[in-house]
SEZA-371005 format. One line per 4 residues: number of its first residue (from 1); their letters; for each residue y, z, x of C-alpha. Coordinates in Angstrom, 1 decimal. Example, Ala and Ser with C-alpha at 12.3 -4.5 7.8 and 13.67 -1.06 7.14 Angstrom:
BEGIN
1 = AS = -4.5:7.8:12.3 | -1.1:7.1:13.7
***
This chain:
BEGIN
1 = MNID = -23.4:-116.5:-77.1 | -22.4:-119.5:-79.2 | -21.6:-117.9:-82.6 | -21.1:-121.3:-84.2
5 = ELAY = -24.9:-121.8:-84.0 | -25.7:-118.7:-86.0 | -27.0:-119.3:-89.5 | -25.8:-117.6:-92.6
9 = EAVP = -28.7:-116.0:-94.3 | -27.8:-112.8:-96.3 | -25.0:-110.8:-97.8 | -23.7:-108.2:-95.2
13 = DREL = -23.5:-104.5:-95.7 | -20.8:-104.0:-93.0 | -17.0:-104.1:-93.2 | -15.4:-106.9:-91.2
17 = PIAV = -13.7:-106.0:-87.9 | -10.5:-107.8:-89.0 | -7.8:-107.3:-91.5 | -8.8:-109.0:-94.8
21 = TKDL = -5.6:-110.6:-95.9 | -4.6:-111.4:-99.5 | -5.1:-115.2:-98.7 | -8.6:-114.6:-97.4
25 = MNNP = -9.5:-112.6:-100.5 | -8.2:-115.4:-102.7 | -10.5:-117.8:-100.9 | -14.1:-116.5:-101.6
29 = DNFY = -15.8:-119.3:-99.7 | -14.0:-118.4:-96.4 | -14.5:-114.6:-97.1 | -18.3:-115.0:-97.5
33 = KMAF = -18.6:-117.3:-94.6 | -16.8:-114.8:-92.4 | -19.0:-111.9:-93.7 | -22.2:-113.9:-93.1
37 = EFQQ = -21.0:-114.7:-89.6 | -20.2:-111.1:-88.7 | -23.6:-109.9:-90.0 | -25.4:-112.5:-87.9
41 = IMMV = -23.5:-111.6:-84.8 | -24.3:-107.9:-85.3 | -28.0:-108.8:-85.8 | -28.1:-110.4:-82.4
45 = YESA = -26.6:-107.3:-80.7 | -29.1:-105.1:-82.5 | -31.9:-107.3:-81.4 | -30.7:-107.0:-77.8
49 = IKQI = -30.8:-103.2:-78.1 | -34.3:-103.4:-79.4 | -35.4:-105.4:-76.4 | -33.9:-102.9:-73.9
53 = ETKL = -35.5:-100.0:-75.8 | -38.9:-101.7:-75.7 | -38.6:-102.3:-72.0 | -37.8:-98.6:-71.4
57 = DILN = -40.6:-97.5:-73.7 | -43.1:-99.7:-71.7 | -41.9:-98.2:-68.4 | -42.3:-94.7:-69.7
61 = KENK = -45.8:-95.5:-71.0 | -46.8:-97.1:-67.6 | -45.8:-93.9:-65.8 | -47.7:-91.8:-68.4
65 = VSGR = -50.9:-93.8:-68.0 | -50.6:-93.8:-64.2 | -50.3:-90.0:-64.2 | -46.8:-90.0:-62.9
69 = RNPI = -43.9:-88.0:-64.2 | -41.8:-89.8:-66.8 | -38.3:-90.6:-65.5 | -36.9:-91.0:-69.0
73 = ETVK = -36.3:-88.0:-71.2 | -34.7:-89.7:-74.2 | -33.1:-93.0:-75.2 | -30.2:-93.3:-77.6
77 = SRVK = -28.5:-96.5:-78.9 | -25.7:-97.7:-81.1 | -23.8:-100.8:-82.1 | -20.0:-100.3:-82.3
81 = TPQS = -18.5:-100.0:-85.7 | -16.2:-102.7:-87.0 | -13.3:-100.3:-86.9 | -14.1:-99.4:-83.3
85 = IAGK = -14.3:-103.1:-82.3 | -11.0:-103.9:-83.9 | -9.3:-100.9:-82.4 | -10.5:-101.7:-78.9
89 = LEKR = -9.3:-105.3:-79.2 | -5.9:-104.2:-80.5 | -5.5:-101.6:-77.8 | -6.1:-104.3:-75.2
93 = HLPV = -3.7:-106.7:-77.0 | -6.5:-109.2:-77.6 | -7.0:-111.4:-80.7 | -9.1:-109.6:-83.4
97 = TFES = -11.5:-112.5:-83.9 | -15.3:-113.0:-83.6 | -14.8:-115.2:-80.5 | -12.6:-112.6:-78.9
101 = MVEN = -15.0:-109.7:-79.4 | -18.0:-111.6:-78.1 | -16.1:-112.8:-75.0 | -14.1:-109.7:-74.1
105 = LHDI = -16.1:-106.6:-75.2 | -19.1:-105.6:-73.1 | -20.1:-102.5:-74.9 | -20.6:-103.6:-78.5
109 = AGVR = -24.3:-102.9:-77.9 | -24.8:-99.7:-76.1 | -28.0:-97.9:-74.8 | -27.9:-94.4:-73.3
113 = VICP = -30.8:-93.3:-71.1 | -31.2:-89.5:-70.4 | -33.2:-88.7:-67.3 | -34.5:-85.3:-66.0
117 = YISD = -33.1:-85.8:-62.5 | -30.4:-87.8:-60.6 | -33.0:-89.7:-58.6 | -34.6:-90.8:-61.9
121 = IYSV = -31.4:-92.5:-62.9 | -31.6:-94.9:-59.9 | -35.3:-95.4:-60.3 | -34.9:-96.5:-63.9
125 = RDML = -31.9:-98.7:-62.8 | -34.1:-100.4:-60.2 | -37.0:-100.9:-62.5 | -34.9:-102.5:-65.2
129 = LKQP = -33.0:-104.8:-62.8 | -36.2:-106.1:-61.2 | -37.1:-107.7:-64.6 | -36.3:-111.5:-64.4
133 = DITL = -34.8:-111.7:-67.8 | -32.1:-109.0:-67.1 | -28.9:-110.1:-65.3 | -26.6:-107.4:-63.9
137 = LEEK = -23.0:-108.3:-64.7 | -21.2:-105.1:-63.7 | -22.1:-101.6:-62.3 | -19.9:-98.5:-62.2
141 = DYIK = -21.3:-95.5:-60.5 | -19.5:-92.4:-61.8 | -22.2:-90.2:-60.2 | -21.2:-91.0:-56.6
145 = NPKE = -17.6:-91.5:-57.7 | -16.9:-89.1:-60.7 | -13.9:-89.7:-62.9 | -10.9:-87.4:-62.6
149 = SGYR = -12.1:-85.5:-65.7 | -15.4:-84.7:-63.9 | -17.4:-87.2:-66.0 | -20.6:-88.5:-64.3
153 = SLHL = -22.8:-91.3:-65.4 | -24.1:-94.6:-64.1 | -22.9:-97.5:-66.2 | -24.5:-101.0:-66.2
157 = VIEV = -23.4:-104.0:-68.1 | -26.3:-106.4:-68.3 | -27.1:-109.6:-70.1 | -30.4:-110.1:-71.9
161 = PVYL = -31.6:-113.2:-73.8 | -32.3:-112.9:-77.5 | -34.6:-115.6:-78.8 | -34.1:-116.7:-82.5
165 = STTT = -36.0:-119.4:-84.3 | -34.0:-122.3:-82.9 | -31.5:-120.8:-80.5 | -31.2:-118.4:-77.5
169 = HHVK = -28.3:-116.1:-77.1 | -27.4:-114.3:-73.9 | -26.1:-110.9:-75.0 | -24.2:-108.2:-73.1
173 = VEIQ = -25.4:-104.7:-73.4 | -23.9:-101.6:-71.8 | -26.5:-99.1:-70.4 | -25.4:-95.6:-69.5
177 = LRTI = -27.8:-93.5:-67.4 | -27.3:-89.7:-67.2 | -29.2:-86.6:-66.5 | -29.7:-84.0:-69.2
181 = AMDF = -26.9:-81.9:-67.7 | -24.5:-84.8:-67.5 | -25.1:-85.7:-71.1 | -24.6:-82.1:-72.2
185 = WACL = -21.2:-82.0:-70.5 | -20.1:-85.5:-71.7 | -21.0:-84.9:-75.3 | -19.2:-81.6:-75.5
189 = EHEL = -16.2:-82.9:-73.7 | -16.0:-85.9:-76.1 | -16.3:-83.5:-79.1 | -13.5:-81.3:-77.8
193 = HYKT = -11.2:-84.3:-77.4 | -12.2:-85.7:-80.8 | -11.5:-82.5:-82.6 | -8.0:-82.0:-81.2
197 = TTNV = -5.0:-84.0:-82.3 | -2.8:-82.7:-79.4 | -2.8:-83.5:-75.7 | -5.3:-81.3:-73.8
201 = PESI = -3.4:-78.8:-71.7 | -3.8:-79.1:-67.9 | -5.4:-75.7:-67.7 | -8.2:-76.8:-70.0
205 = RREL = -8.6:-80.0:-68.1 | -9.0:-78.0:-64.9 | -11.6:-75.8:-66.6 | -13.5:-78.8:-67.9
209 = FRVA = -13.5:-80.2:-64.3 | -14.8:-76.9:-62.9 | -17.6:-76.8:-65.5 | -18.5:-80.4:-64.6
213 = ETIA = -18.7:-79.5:-60.9 | -20.9:-76.5:-61.7 | -23.2:-78.7:-63.8 | -23.4:-81.3:-61.0
217 = MTDR = -24.4:-78.6:-58.5 | -27.0:-77.3:-60.9 | -28.4:-80.9:-61.2 | -28.8:-81.1:-57.4
221 = EMEE = -30.4:-77.7:-57.1 | -32.9:-78.4:-59.9 | -33.9:-81.6:-58.2 | -34.4:-79.8:-54.9
225 = IAIE = -36.6:-77.3:-56.7 | -38.6:-80.1:-58.3 | -39.1:-81.7:-54.9 | -40.3:-78.4:-53.4
229 = LQNM = -42.8:-77.9:-56.2 | -44.0:-81.5:-55.9 | -44.6:-81.1:-52.2 | -46.8:-78.0:-52.9
233 = D = -49.3:-80.0:-54.9
***
């Protein structure tokens, strides 16, 4: 995405993801130019999310009209906050600039797709990647290869075009696909880590992993039951 082509159109309502120095504050022209630029970049990311959400909604409606079971339970989305963007760049020892965040961060725009069953995850993945305007950049399968914590999810980094009045921007979006059970575990595990300021004891880590394994087994059993019932029809 060539951010130099972005127009400045409105006063932003976001904080900038860089430290606003005294020199910058003393130069209003530079400050407003930077603010406009950041708002326009975020607008492009938000537009990319809307495109993915629309694609998922159409796929769900197609299944409904065809009388098939919907493979998508819910869709959630978010754009990273300025503080989160700056923090991630600093953690990776990268420049905290607009060019750096566009080039190096793949998850500024994020979409989470919650599916009833594990097989639905791969079905939705295949349906999305068949679309000619979606390019797969990276795939990490934490369902087949869970993280040490027990975390499970399918992560895709894709690129989708966003068409503005005079320019086209190819925008990276991270898509996470999970079952309802996977999302339940991941959200609670994140909340537990977020609420504590100390290192999580090893005993609790083992307990969280055990729960993740139990949930994974339940996921597989529920899918087996669903297949049995479907074969009875």
